[in-house]
C-alpha positions in Angstrom: 85.9 80.0 24.0 83.8 83.0 24.1 80.1 81.7 24.4 79.0 84.8 23.2 80.5 84.7 19.9 80.4 80.7 19.2 77.4 81.4 16.8 80.3 83.6 14.4 82.4 80.1 14.1 80.2 78.6 11.5 80.4 81.9 9.5 84.2 81.9 8.8 84.8 79.3 5.9 87.2 76.5 6.7 88.2 76.8 2.9 89.5 80.6 3.6 90.9 79.6 6.9 93.2 76.6 5.4 94.1 79.5 2.5 95.5 81.5 5.0 98.0 79.1 6.2 101.5 80.4 6.0 100.6 84.1 5.7 101.1 86.4 8.7 98.0 86.3 11.3 96.6 89.6 10.3 96.4 88.6 6.6 94.7 85.2 7.6 91.6 87.2 9.3 91.8 89.8 6.1 91.3 87.2 3.6 88.6 85.1 5.3 85.0 84.8 4.3 81.8 84.4 5.9 79.7 82.1 5.3 76.4 84.4 4.5 78.4 86.1 1.7 81.5 84.5 -0.1 81.7 87.0 -2.7 83.7 89.3 -0.1 86.6 88.7 2.0 86.5 89.9 5.6 89.3 92.8 4.5 87.2 93.9 1.2 84.3 94.0 3.4 85.4 96.1 6.6 88.1 97.9 4.9 85.9 100.0 2.1 83.4 101.4 4.5 82.5 105.3 3.3 81.2 106.2 7.2 85.1 105.4 8.4 87.3 108.4 8.5 90.1 105.9 9.3 90.5 102.0 9.4 93.5 99.9 10.9 94.6 96.4 11.5 96.8 95.8 14.8 98.1 92.5 16.4 97.8 92.9 20.3 97.4 90.6 23.1 94.5 90.1 25.4 94.8 90.0 29.3 94.9 86.1 28.9 97.9 86.2 26.7 96.3 85.3 23.5 97.0 86.7 20.1 94.2 88.7 18.9 94.3 90.4 15.4 92.0 93.5 15.6 90.2 95.6 13.5 89.3 99.2 14.3 87.0 101.5 12.1 87.1 105.3 13.6 84.2 106.9 12.1 84.1 109.8 10.6 83.6 112.6 13.7 81.8 115.3 12.1 79.1 112.9 11.4 79.7 111.1 14.7 78.8 114.6 16.2 75.6 115.4 13.8 74.5 112.2 15.0 74.8 112.7 18.5 73.5 116.5 18.4 70.1 115.5 16.8 69.6 113.1 19.5 71.2 115.6 22.1 68.7 118.3 20.7 65.6 116.6 21.2 66.6 115.7 24.8 67.3 119.1 25.6 63.9 120.5 24.0 62.2 118.0 26.4 64.3 118.2 29.3 63.9 122.0 29.4 60.2 121.8 28.7 60.2 119.4 31.7 62.2 122.0 33.8 60.5 124.8 32.6 57.3 122.8 34.1 58.9 121.6 37.0 59.7 125.6 38.2 56.7 126.7 37.4 54.9 123.9 39.8 57.7 124.1 42.5 57.0 128.1 42.2 53.5 127.7 42.5 53.8 125.1 45.9 56.4 127.9 47.3 53.2 130.6 46.6 51.0 128.3 48.5 53.5 127.2 51.1 53.9 131.0 52.1 50.1 131.7 52.2 49.5 128.6 54.1 52.5 129.8 56.7 50.9 133.3 56.8 47.6 131.8 57.4 48.5 129.6 60.2 51.0 132.8 61.9 47.5 134.5 61.6 45.6 131.9 63.1 48.0 131.5 66.0 48.0 135.2 67.0 44.2 134.8 67.0 44.2 132.1 69.2 46.5 133.8 71.5 44.5 137.2 71.8 41.5 134.4 72.5 43.2 132.8 75.4 44.1 136.4 77.1 40.1 137.3 76.8 37.9 136.5 80.0 36.1 133.4 79.8 32.3 133.4 78.9 30.5 130.7 80.5 28.4 130.6 77.2 26.9 127.1 77.7 25.0 128.2 80.8 22.5 130.7 79.2 20.0 128.2 80.3 20.9 128.3 84.0 21.5 132.1 84.3 18.1 132.4 82.3 16.5 130.4 84.9 18.2 132.6 87.6 17.3 135.7 86.0 13.8 134.3 86.1 13.9 133.3 89.6 15.3 136.9 90.2 12.3 138.7 88.8 9.7 136.5 90.2 10.5 137.3 93.4 10.4 140.9 92.4 7.2 140.8 91.1 5.4 138.7 93.8 7.0 140.7 97.1 5.6 143.9 94.9 2.5 142.2 94.6 2.1 141.4 98.2 3.3 144.5 99.9 0.5 146.0 97.7 -2.3 143.6 98.9 -1.3 143.3 102.5 -1.4 147.6 102.2 -4.6 147.5 100.7 -8.3 146.2 101.7 -10.6 143.6 100.2 -12.2 145.4 97.1 -15.9 146.0 97.8 -19.2 144.0 96.1 -19.5 145.8 92.6 -23.4 146.1 91.1 -23.9 142.8 89.8 -22.8 141.5 93.4 -24.9 143.5 95.2 -27.9 142.8 92.7 -27.3 138.8 93.3 -27.4 139.2 97.1 -30.3 140.9 96.8 -32.2 138.7 94.9 -30.6 135.5 96.9 -32.1 137.0 100.2 -35.3 137.5 98.6 -35.2 134.1 97.7 -34.3 133.1 101.4 -37.1 135.0 102.9 -39.3 133.3 100.6 -38.3 130.2 102.1 -38.6 131.6 105.5 -42.4 132.3 104.7 -43.0 129.0 103.2 -41.6 127.4 106.4 -43.4 129.5 108.6 -46.3 128.8 106.4 -46.1 125.0 106.8 -45.6 125.6 110.5 -49.1 127.4 110.7 -51.1 125.2 108.4 -50.0 122.1 110.3 -51.0 123.6 113.7 -54.5 124.7 112.2 -54.8 121.7 110.3 -54.2 119.5 114.4 -56.6 122.1 115.7 -59.3 121.1 113.2 -58.7 117.5 113.3 -59.3 118.1 117.4 -62.8 119.8 117.1 -63.6 117.0 114.3 -62.4 114.4 116.9 -64.8 116.3 119.6 -67.7 116.1 117.1 -67.7 112.6 115.9 -66.1 111.3 119.1 -63.6 109.8 117.4 -60.9 107.3 118.9 -57.7 108.5 120.1 -55.9 106.3 117.5 -58.0 107.3 114.8 -57.0 111.3 115.7 -53.1 110.3 116.5 -53.6 108.1 112.8 -54.8 111.0 111.3 -52.1 113.5 112.6 -49.0 111.1 111.8 -50.1 111.2 108.2 -50.3 115.2 108.1 -47.1 115.5 110.2 -45.3 112.9 107.8 -46.1 115.1 104.8 -45.6 118.4 106.7 -41.9 117.4 107.8 -41.5 116.4 104.0 -42.3 119.5 102.9 -40.9 121.3 105.5 -37.4 119.7 104.6 -37.4 120.2 101.5 -37.9 124.3 102.2 -35.2 123.7 104.6 -32.6 122.6 102.4 -33.0 125.0 100.1 -32.9 127.4 102.8 -29.8 126.5 103.7 -28.3 126.4 100.3 -29.7 129.7 99.5 -27.6 131.1 103.5 -25.0 129.1 102.0 -24.8 131.0 98.6 -25.3 134.2 100.2 -22.5 133.7 102.4 -20.0 133.2 99.6 -21.4 135.9 98.1 -21.0 138.5 100.9 -17.6 136.3 101.8 -16.0 136.3 98.0 -14.2 139.6 98.1 -12.7 138.7 101.6 -11.7 135.0 100.0 -10.4 136.2 96.8 -8.0 138.5 98.8 -7.1 135.6 101.5 -6.1 133.5 98.0 -4.2 136.1 96.5 -2.3 136.7 99.2 -1.6 133.1 100.3 -0.6 132.2 96.3 1.7 135.7 96.2 3.5 134.2 99.3 3.3 130.5 97.6 5.4 132.1 94.5 7.7 133.9 96.3 8.8 131.1 98.3 9.0 128.7 95.1 11.0 131.5 93.1 13.3 131.3 96.1 13.9 127.8 96.1 14.8 128.1 92.2 17.1 130.7 93.0 18.7 129.1 95.3 19.1 125.6 93.1 20.4 127.8 89.5 22.8 129.6 92.0 24.2 126.3 93.5 24.3 124.7 89.9 26.1 127.7 88.5 29.0 127.8 91.1 29.6 123.9 91.1 29.6 123.9 87.2 31.6 127.3 86.9 34.8 125.7 87.3 34.2 122.8 85.3 33.3 125.2 82.3 36.4 127.2 83.0 38.6 124.4 83.0 37.1 122.9 79.9 37.4 126.5 78.0 40.8 127.0 79.1 41.4 123.4 77.8 39.9 124.1 74.6 42.0 127.2 73.6 45.1 125.9 75.0 44.3 122.9 72.5 43.8 125.5 69.6 46.9 127.3 70.6 49.1 123.9 69.8 47.2 122.8 66.7 47.9 126.5 65.6 51.6 126.2 66.4 51.8 122.8 64.7 50.5 123.8 61.8 53.0 126.9 61.8 55.8 124.7 62.2 54.5 122.2 59.1 53.8 124.8 57.1 57.5 126.5 57.9 58.9 123.0 57.4 57.3 122.4 54.2 58.3 125.8 53.0 61.8 125.1 54.4 62.0 121.7 52.2 60.7 123.5 49.3 63.2 126.2 49.6 66.0 123.8 49.8 65.1 122.2 46.8 64.7 125.2 44.8 68.5 126.2 46.1 69.8 123.0 44.6 68.3 124.1 40.9 69.9 126.8 39.0 68.7 130.4 40.0 67.2 131.4 36.6 66.2 129.6 33.4 69.1 130.4 31.4 71.7 128.8 33.6 69.6 125.8 33.8 69.3 125.5 30.0 73.2 125.8 30.4 73.5 122.9 32.4 71.3 121.1 30.9 72.9 120.9 27.5 76.1 120.9 29.4 75.2 117.8 30.9 73.5 115.9 28.0 76.2 116.7 25.3 78.8 115.8 28.0 77.0 112.1 28.3 77.4 111.6 24.4 80.6 110.7 22.7 82.8 112.8 20.9 84.3 109.9 19.1 83.3 106.5 18.1 85.2 103.3 16.8 83.8 100.5 15.9 85.9 97.1 16.8 85.8 93.6 15.6 88.7 91.3 17.4 90.0 87.7 16.8 91.8 85.1 18.2 94.6 83.1 16.0 93.8 79.4 16.6 95.6 76.2 15.5 92.5 75.7 13.2 92.4 79.4 12.2 90.6 82.2 14.0 87.5 82.9 16.2 85.6 86.2 16.8 86.1 87.3 20.4 84.7 90.5 20.4 82.6 93.3 18.7 81.3 96.1 19.8 81.6 100.1 19.8 84.6 102.5 21.7 83.2 105.7 22.9 85.7 108.2 23.7 84.0 111.3 25.6 85.2 114.8 26.0 86.2 114.5 29.5 88.9 111.7 28.3 86.8 108.8 29.5 86.2 105.6 27.4 83.7 103.0 27.2 83.1 100.1 25.7 80.1 98.5 24.2 79.7 95.2 23.2 77.2 93.9 19.6 73.9 92.5 21.3 74.1 90.9 18.0 77.0 90.8 16.3 76.4 88.8 12.9 73.6 91.3 11.9 76.3 94.1 12.5 78.4 92.1 9.9 75.3 91.6 7.6 74.8 95.3 7.4 78.8 96.1 6.7 78.8 93.5 4.2 75.6 94.9 2.2 77.0 97.8 2.1 73.8 99.7 1.9 74.9 102.9 3.5 77.0 105.3 3.1 77.1 107.5 7.1 77.4 107.1 10.7 73.8 107.7 11.5 72.4 105.3 8.8 74.8 102.5 9.6 73.4 102.8 13.4 69.7 103.5 12.3 69.6 99.7 10.5 71.5 98.6 13.8 68.5 99.7 15.5 66.0 97.9 13.5 68.1 95.2 13.7 69.2 94.6 17.6 65.7 96.3 18.9 65.2 99.5 20.6 66.5 98.6 24.1 69.7 96.9 23.3 70.4 99.5 20.4 70.0 102.1 23.6 72.1 100.6 25.6 74.5 99.7 23.1 75.3 103.1 21.9 75.4 104.7 25.1 72.1 106.8 25.2 
């Protein structure tokens, strides 16, 4: 016994089974009753359906060799077509809208990919042109600047040295001359003061000697007085002598200032020439040392830029080819696409629908073995779909509360659920 249909055993009353004994097998089924509605026989409920264009009862044998009674309701083809057309029209509308959106997006993508490819090709050409251009050691600006500065410094100080060596020290100006004249007067004054001190000491000593002779002072007394004056004189003389030496040094410095400055300027110019020559040698060496490395680095950078540009061109070309391939697989225009969509959706829907119920004759009576739809398609293919809840189909048929195929399947949808209904109806 088919377990899926075990639930249907209880709906056929035992009285009806026994009442059918002695009749042919089809009559046994026709005269049976369902437990939820004993007011109608199976024949009365199933053979009087307005939605059916034709109804047939047959006795067949299944693959297992069992005797099977089969009921078939062929629904009105016009009503079937109308029902599936309404579904198809909605599907067609939605799918065409989806296709139009898809094509619009794909065209935009195509345009973007073409633009990207053109930009990539232009970038590659620019990189190739850059590769042909001379390499500029732009990052050696500091070294080059220092080298130029050294060269300019050497030229400047060589010119200054040449000018100094071809000239004589500058003469004294009026201010310097006045300072020297004043200094000389100071020196004369100091020399005069020293002479006066020498004279004063000489006179003083002479006076002491005279006094000594008059007073007949002792020799020790005279020496004591002489020593006292001699010390005072030396102190004064040393003071004047020191100032004199200072003034003489100042005079010499003032007189020799132009010559000293001239010599210092020559020495400074030679020193600066030496410094700048060292700088020139250093930065020349630095530039030569880094030139090869810098050139190699720039060359590598240019080659990498070209490789990157080539990869970008290859990537853009690949994307464009894939997109073109995808678009080529689609219809060339919207009208053709619409025809294909309409043809495909309509071909996926049946052109004829039969509802089939089958029962197996047993010693005790009969059991339900199958309940479902049989679909016939335009290409001649047929498919069978079982009712997910056969009892609900029986109840709708027994109620008679429908007059068309669309109304019948609408009620089936409510009873069985949208998902199961969709599968059952081949949608």
